[in-house]
One Martini backbone bead per residue (centre of mass of N, CA, C, O) as a GRO file, in nm:
protein
   49
    1UNK     BB    1   2.866  -1.594   3.807
    2UNK     BB    2   3.052  -1.897   3.788
    3UNK     BB    3   2.905  -2.044   3.518
    4UNK     BB    4   2.934  -1.869   3.253
    5UNK     BB    5   3.172  -2.028   3.106
    6UNK     BB    6   2.967  -2.268   3.011
    7UNK     BB    7   2.814  -2.043   2.855
    8UNK     BB    8   2.747  -1.893   2.589
    9UNK     BB    9   2.650  -1.585   2.488
   10UNK     BB   10   2.445  -1.690   2.266
   11UNK     BB   11   2.288  -1.872   2.454
   12UNK     BB   12   2.205  -1.647   2.653
   13UNK     BB   13   2.039  -1.490   2.450
   14UNK     BB   14   1.828  -1.709   2.386
   15UNK     BB   15   1.726  -1.740   2.673
   16UNK     BB   16   1.631  -1.439   2.703
   17UNK     BB   17   1.431  -1.446   2.464
   18UNK     BB   18   1.253  -1.677   2.554
   19UNK     BB   19   1.174  -1.568   2.833
   20UNK     BB   20   1.048  -1.306   2.727
   21UNK     BB   21   0.825  -1.439   2.558
   22UNK     BB   22   0.701  -1.601   2.788
   23UNK     BB   23   0.623  -1.370   2.967
   24UNK     BB   24   0.456  -1.206   2.757
   25UNK     BB   25   0.245  -1.457   2.692
   26UNK     BB   26   0.111  -1.554   2.963
   27UNK     BB   27  -0.136  -1.364   2.995
   28UNK     BB   28  -0.277  -1.452   2.724
   29UNK     BB   29  -0.310  -1.749   2.797
   30UNK     BB   30  -0.477  -1.705   3.054
   31UNK     BB   31  -0.709  -1.549   2.918
   32UNK     BB   32  -0.792  -1.775   2.717
   33UNK     BB   33  -0.865  -1.986   2.937
   34UNK     BB   34  -1.085  -1.814   3.081
   35UNK     BB   35  -1.267  -1.771   2.833
   36UNK     BB   36  -1.306  -2.071   2.758
   37UNK     BB   37  -1.435  -2.152   3.023
   38UNK     BB   38  -1.672  -1.960   3.017
   39UNK     BB   39  -1.798  -2.063   2.752
   40UNK     BB   40  -1.822  -2.363   2.839
   41UNK     BB   41  -2.019  -2.301   3.088
   42UNK     BB   42  -2.229  -2.048   2.972
   43UNK     BB   43  -2.240  -2.176   2.670
   44UNK     BB   44  -2.422  -2.324   2.456
   45UNK     BB   45  -2.417  -2.518   2.179
   46UNK     BB   46  -2.672  -2.395   2.039
   47UNK     BB   47  -2.562  -2.102   2.027
   48UNK     BB   48  -2.315  -2.167   1.839
   49UNK     BB   49  -2.509  -2.306   1.606
   0.00000   0.00000   0.00000
């Protein structure tokens, strides 16, 4: 990359760590959304209380 000299190596490390955490967490976030939607649609409020 020609622009590597614009970003310090430490900042590149932080970007790599942040993107790694984001990529690792995304499937769990999507699973949580799907489970939450399933509960919202198929489980009545009276069942939960």
